[in-house]
C-alpha angles and dihedrals in degrees: 000000000000091000093051090053093048100041098042090221121159114286137207106190117187107169145029096261088070096033097098092052088052092053091047091055090050091054090054094042099048094215122167125265136249109196117210104161146354094273091059089050090056090058094043092051090049092052092047090054092046104039112358093241126120128226149183125244139160117202153026093274085087086088089069094041090052087058091049094049091049090052092048097046103027091126091059128077126346120350109257099177114066120234094221117091094221094047091045091050089049090049094055093042093054091043093059096031091061089070087074091056091043093052093046092049089053094047088058103035100042099031093113092047095050102039120062113240094247091054098050118114130192089220091058092048091049092048092049091050093049091048091051094047090051091050093048092050088051092057093043086054093052089061094044089062094058136056119279108263094035123132126223099276097028139292095333129074108250144177086273091065093047089056103034099041095070090054092052091045089054090054093055090045088062095051108276109164121245088197092059092041106033095163096051087046092052093050090047093052089046098052099039089063093059113113094238092052094048090048093053100037107137109260093225090052087060091051094044112023095181116059093185146308102255094121098043092104094055 
């Protein structure tokens, strides 16, 4: 893996153990991106912030890769890990806590895709929706406790925003109401206008801004 990183030779990565190296090569090669899901967007947004290049990824292991890249290139570009202990602790908390939101979003949005028709149950659908509604209210509450214009770990954009924002953007893409969740909506509008986010916005999101209305009732 180290030789692949250093030599820049053609790679064929098949699992998460080699994933970080694949991302590292993409950073150095500056190749263009092919977005497939919200996890890949997080990594691409990170790379744009850090190096200006775009990349192609496939799954949620990008979270670990983002942390690897931040460790590897911390001296380059903007600072994404706060110096303050409290801000840093909050950053890590939000980074890993968003996995709960991501999973609950998927359980609602992709329920019919994942569960065969004969195995679907109204009780499961109801439970998934209730769990997601509770989780979304939790995140709305986080922003209600801080000043308008704040990022996830304070006043500065951090690695938490790189990882969490794509999940929140995904929720609004599927119909989450900015009127019911104004603070999440304000955060979404603020971050999506950042140059690094604009540069890495998924092309098919530009062509079709609304991915669905699954969350319009939340």
